[in-house]
C-alpha positions as semicolon CSV with decimal commas, in nm:
position;residue;x (nm);y (nm);z (nm)
1;X;10,273;10,992;13,213
2;X;10,447;10,690;13,084
3;X;10,462;10,362;13,259
4;X;10,744;10,129;13,146
5;X;10,700;9,765;13,222
6;X;10,985;9,524;13,297
7;X;11,077;9,280;13,031
8;X;10,859;8,959;13,084
9;X;10,612;9,151;13,320
10;X;10,299;8,925;13,359
11;X;10,011;9,017;13,148
12;X;9,776;8,991;13,430
13;X;9,952;9,257;13,618
14;X;9,973;9,477;13,313
15;X;9,600;9,450;13,264
16;X;9,530;9,520;13,642
17;X;9,707;9,852;13,613
18;X;9,535;9,929;13,284
19;X;9,191;9,879;13,429
20;X;9,287;10,081;13,736
21;X;9,362;10,374;13,509
22;X;9,070;10,334;13,293
23;X;8,837;10,321;13,592
24;X;8,986;10,691;13,667
25;X;8,889;10,796;13,329
26;X;9,229;10,810;13,174
27;X;9,311;10,693;12,805
28;X;9,578;10,451;12,759
29;X;9,796;10,418;12,460
30;X;9,973;10,082;12,483
31;X;10,292;10,012;12,287
32;X;10,431;9,655;12,287
33;X;10,800;9,593;12,139
34;X;11,023;9,319;12,151
35;X;11,173;9,403;12,505
36;X;10,922;9,637;12,651
37;X;10,568;9,727;12,704
38;X;10,487;10,095;12,748
39;X;10,162;10,249;12,859
40;X;10,103;10,612;12,768
41;X;9,861;10,763;13,011
42;X;9,661;11,067;12,868
43;X;9,466;11,306;13,093
44;X;9,532;11,495;13,393
45;X;9,796;11,280;13,543
46;X;9,886;11,520;13,817
47;X;9,637;11,344;14,033
48;X;9,831;11,018;14,013
49;X;10,087;10,934;14,260
50;X;10,372;10,738;14,082
51;X;10,431;10,537;14,382
52;X;10,095;10,393;14,321
53;X;10,223;10,233;14,020
54;X;10,595;10,161;14,105
55;X;10,477;9,953;14,392
56;X;10,407;9,679;14,150
57;X;10,717;9,458;14,062
58;X;10,599;9,453;13,700
59;X;10,682;9,814;13,666
60;X;11,043;9,936;13,559
61;X;10,980;10,312;13,600
62;X;10,720;10,585;13,567
63;X;10,786;10,913;13,390
64;X;10,624;11,246;13,354
65;X;10,583;11,390;13,000
66;X;10,637;11,745;12,961
67;X;10,559;11,806;12,601
68;X;10,194;11,857;12,505
69;X;10,202;11,599;12,224
70;X;10,145;11,252;12,368
71;X;10,071;10,993;12,112
72;X;10,330;11,144;11,869
73;X;10,594;11,135;12,155
74;X;10,876;10,869;12,146
75;X;10,838;10,822;12,522
76;X;10,487;10,683;12,464
77;X;10,610;10,464;12,164
78;X;10,983;10,398;12,208
79;X;11,006;10,192;11,881
80;X;11,003;10,350;11,533
81;X;10,658;10,337;11,373
82;X;10,622;10,175;11,022
83;X;10,330;10,297;10,808
84;X;10,207;10,061;10,536
85;X;10,096;10,246;10,225
86;X;9,935;10,019;9,990
87;X;10,190;9,754;10,065
88;X;10,484;9,984;10,074
89;X;10,638;10,015;10,422
90;X;10,755;10,377;10,520
91;X;10,970;10,411;10,833
92;X;11,165;10,083;10,813
93;X;11,522;9,999;10,689
94;X;11,414;10,050;10,354
95;X;11,399;10,397;10,219
96;X;11,094;10,512;10,018
97;X;11,092;10,750;9,730
98;X;10,759;10,920;9,631
99;X;10,797;11,074;9,265
100;X;10,594;11,233;9,002
101;X;10,480;11,554;8,860
102;X;10,371;11,866;9,072
103;X;10,059;11,879;8,877
104;X;9,854;11,611;8,699
105;X;9,803;11,727;8,331
106;X;9,710;11,433;8,091
107;X;9,656;11,060;8,111
108;X;9,965;11,011;7,878
109;X;10,188;11,229;8,092
110;X;10,092;11,051;8,421
111;X;10,148;10,702;8,277
112;X;10,472;10,810;8,096
113;X;10,609;10,935;8,436
114;X;10,466;10,656;8,641
115;X;10,640;10,402;8,422
116;X;10,967;10,592;8,440
117;X;10,990;10,642;8,825
118;X;10,887;10,295;8,881
119;X;11,160;10,156;8,675
120;X;11,413;10,374;8,853
121;X;11,298;10,242;9,190
122;X;11,012;10,486;9,310
123;X;10,777;10,311;9,549
124;X;10,490;10,565;9,552
125;X;10,350;10,781;9,272
126;X;10,275;11,154;9,352
127;X;10,072;11,401;9,151
128;X;9,877;11,708;9,232
129;X;9,501;11,704;9,148
130;X;9,395;11,996;9,377
131;X;9,651;12,275;9,373
132;X;9,653;12,527;9,659
133;X;9,819;12,836;9,505
134;X;9,920;13,170;9,643
135;X;9,749;13,348;9,351
136;X;9,373;13,257;9,283
137;X;9,463;13,321;8,896
138;X;9,731;13,048;8,899
139;X;9,637;12,699;8,775
140;X;9,443;12,523;9,041
141;X;9,460;12,163;8,930
142;X;9,223;11,929;8,734
143;X;9,045;11,836;9,063
144;X;8,837;11,517;9,031
145;X;8,942;11,469;8,660
146;X;9,307;11,478;8,764
147;X;9,246;11,246;9,066
148;X;9,091;10,976;8,827
149;X;9,418;11,017;8,593
150;X;9,646;10,965;8,899
151;X;9,435;10,665;9,025
152;X;9,445;10,510;8,670
153;X;9,837;10,562;8,640
154;X;9,880;10,412;8,975
155;X;9,677;10,114;8,878
156;X;9,841;10,062;8,534
157;X;10,196;10,074;8,702
158;X;10,117;9,889;9,019
159;X;10,223;10,194;9,237
160;X;10,041;10,331;9,541
161;X;9,948;10,696;9,503
162;X;9,968;11,001;9,720
163;X;9,801;11,341;9,652
164;X;9,688;11,645;9,843
165;X;9,334;11,697;10,006
166;X;9,201;12,050;10,035
167;X;8,890;12,013;10,238
168;X;8,704;11,774;10,458
169;X;8,421;11,714;10,208
170;X;8,659;11,529;9,984
171;X;8,761;11,280;10,244
172;X;8,535;10,982;10,147
173;X;8,652;11,012;9,786
174;X;9,017;11,026;9,886
175;X;8,976;10,728;10,129
176;X;8,829;10,530;9,825
177;X;9,094;10,630;9,564
178;X;9,418;10,727;9,736
179;X;9,664;10,520;9,928
180;X;9,835;10,820;10,111
181;X;9,652;11,145;10,182
182;X;9,864;11,450;10,191
183;X;9,798;11,742;10,411
184;X;9,988;12,035;10,249
185;X;10,182;12,307;10,422
186;X;9,907;12,548;10,420
187;X;9,664;12,316;10,575
188;X;9,887;12,187;10,859
189;X;9,696;12,373;11,120
190;X;9,350;12,319;10,954
191;X;9,243;12,142;11,274
192;X;8,900;12,060;11,164
193;X;9,034;11,881;10,853
194;X;9,306;11,713;11,065
195;X;9,036;11,586;11,301
196;X;8,813;11,439;11,038
197;X;9,127;11,257;10,880
198;X;9,207;11,134;11,216
199;X;8,869;10,940;11,213
200;X;8,984;10,736;10,908
201;X;9,251;10,470;10,924
202;X;9,405;10,584;10,596
203;X;9,784;10,680;10,601
204;X;9,826;11,066;10,632
205;X;10,135;11,252;10,504
206;X;10,166;11,571;10,697
207;X;10,377;11,843;10,564
208;X;10,531;12,098;10,778
209;X;10,375;12,441;10,773
210;X;10,602;12,707;10,627
211;X;10,646;12,893;10,941
212;X;10,572;12,604;11,196
213;X;10,795;12,512;11,472
214;X;10,871;12,146;11,519
215;X;10,643;12,142;11,827
216;X;10,350;12,287;11,640
217;X;10,418;12,025;11,349
218;X;10,409;11,746;11,603
219;X;10,084;11,896;11,756
220;X;9,930;11,888;11,415
221;X;10,007;11,525;11,386
222;X;9,858;11,480;11,743
223;X;9,535;11,611;11,624
224;X;9,518;11,326;11,369
225;X;9,625;11,070;11,618
226;X;9,399;11,180;11,891
227;X;9,108;11,066;11,684
228;X;9,253;10,720;11,662
229;X;9,456;10,725;11,309
230;X;9,809;10,671;11,410
231;X;9,921;10,611;11,043
232;X;10,088;10,942;11,011
233;X;10,403;11,015;10,802
234;X;10,563;11,362;10,866
235;X;10,725;11,561;10,571
236;X;11,000;11,836;10,604
237;X;10,938;12,061;10,285
238;X;11,138;12,369;10,372
239;X;11,051;12,680;10,604
240;X;11,009;13,052;10,539
241;X;11,313;13,242;10,632
242;X;11,463;13,590;10,531
243;X;11,639;13,427;10,245
244;X;11,483;13,482;9,900
245;X;11,721;13,306;9,660
246;X;11,556;12,951;9,720
247;X;11,192;12,897;9,746
248;X;11,230;12,793;10,105
249;X;11,492;12,709;10,340
250;X;11,541;12,313;10,384
251;X;11,559;12,254;10,761
252;X;11,746;11,915;10,777
253;X;11,798;11,940;11,140
254;X;11,420;11,899;11,185
255;X;11,477;11,525;11,069
256;X;11,703;11,476;11,360
257;X;11,488;11,661;11,602
258;X;11,169;11,475;11,511
259;X;11,360;11,146;11,513
260;X;11,463;11,224;11,881
261;X;11,110;11,340;11,988
262;X;10,873;11,118;11,798
263;X;10,841;10,779;11,659
264;X;10,662;10,862;11,353
265;X;10,854;10,833;11,009
266;X;10,975;11,155;10,849
267;X;11,061;11,214;10,477
268;X;11,191;11,523;10,315
269;X;11,078;11,711;10,003
270;X;11,382;11,891;9,845
271;X;11,175;12,008;9,543
272;X;10,954;12,245;9,718
273;X;11,231;12,332;9,970
274;X;11,468;12,461;9,688
275;X;11,241;12,536;9,408
276;X;11,528;12,466;9,160
277;X;11,590;12,142;8,994
278;X;11,965;12,154;9,023
279;X;11,945;12,169;9,402
280;X;11,720;11,870;9,435
281;X;11,992;11,599;9,394
282;X;12,237;11,718;9,642
283;X;11,974;11,806;9,902
284;X;11,804;11,454;9,848
285;X;12,148;11,285;9,921
286;X;12,188;11,508;10,245
287;X;11,841;11,409;10,371
288;X;11,924;11,038;10,332
289;X;12,261;11,102;10,495
290;X;12,087;11,259;10,798
291;X;11,845;10,985;10,847
292;X;11,518;11,072;10,653
293;X;11,293;10,781;10,592
294;X;11,223;10,872;10,244
295;X;11,202;11,141;9,987
296;X;10,933;11,325;9,783
297;X;11,076;11,433;9,453
298;X;10,911;11,600;9,168
299;X;10,976;11,436;8,826
300;X;10,821;11,561;8,489
301;X;10,882;11,431;8,141
302;X;10,867;11,798;7,991
303;X;10,944;12,031;8,271
304;X;11,002;12,323;8,026
305;X;10,639;12,313;7,941
306;X;10,490;12,195;8,279
307;X;10,168;12,355;8,391
308;X;10,310;12,413;8,739
309;X;10,662;12,414;8,902
310;X;10,858;12,287;8,610
311;X;11,163;12,464;8,744
312;X;11,185;12,234;9,045
313;X;11,125;11,914;8,848
314;X;11,378;11,641;8,754
315;X;11,367;11,492;8,420
316;X;11,326;11,120;8,424
317;X;11,676;11,048;8,322
318;X;11,820;11,270;8,599
319;X;11,594;11,094;8,859
320;X;11,731;10,756;8,741
321;X;12,078;10,871;8,800
322;X;11,982;11,025;9,133
323;X;11,822;10,685;9,244
324;X;12,160;10,518;9,171
325;X;12,364;10,771;9,386
326;X;12,101;10,732;9,672
327;X;12,140;10,347;9,679
328;X;12,514;10,406;9,750
329;X;12,448;10,664;10,022
330;X;12,178;10,419;10,165
331;X;12,417;10,153;10,206
332;X;12,676;10,363;10,390
333;X;12,424;10,478;10,642
334;X;12,281;10,134;10,696
335;X;11,962;10,165;10,490
336;X;11,826;10,018;10,167
337;X;11,675;10,168;9,848
């Protein structure tokens, strides 16, 4: 249930209604914007007669919420959420590009890529230390050693960092070293991990599962938010379809759907979606055009010899050129880069 208060509603009356609901063991998710205050009431609200609430002159309307996700629902939070990642705002007017190699290889590689993507305008440095691979014989990442390399490259170049977590036992280390913790597609429904991440206040980047519906994706976000962490960013990275030409099928319609259904920021990863470097640029431009709040793009200084996913990585010069084009598109759609 959602309670929408009138503009200028007395604070005392809002608190009276809030306390009445708390006494009935409901949870209240409060959202205050420039013009409206909204209470999201969580629990078995079938026991509430809306007329009990609308009798107050302070209340504009009471709405029933049919979707199973509550905290992630735009009805609970009409204004867009902006997530602060190490001083970089994700979800506002300014677009944010996260860039770097799929896999961390060496200190020299990470620092060279970090310096180049920052100069081109990237706001966050990405890199994989723990690599979930389909084959157990594929390169699995440098683990803690790679995480330290990423942390150092971020500090050396004054960039916040994002990398993927694989298990709950690494949470304390990630909270200490990482600015944005990524939950990959394969772990989108690892509910135990999501709940533990929800107990932190560290920003979480939640990638869409390769076969997940939009509702399942938002319900995964709900697991994190239900534990108190509302700093969630969603990432569309392509879904599995019958098509085999590309690595995945990029679902740009999901950006529009999520924006309608949820207040959470959503970014797009055209690198994993396509698996081909020459598709990354046009797909990135399309993502900005449909309203994505940012992008995650793989950039490697020597993709021909990359340890992982070189075929979908842009070289620094191509990334620099793309960023120039994205600035022009951003201006057209009323955004900044």
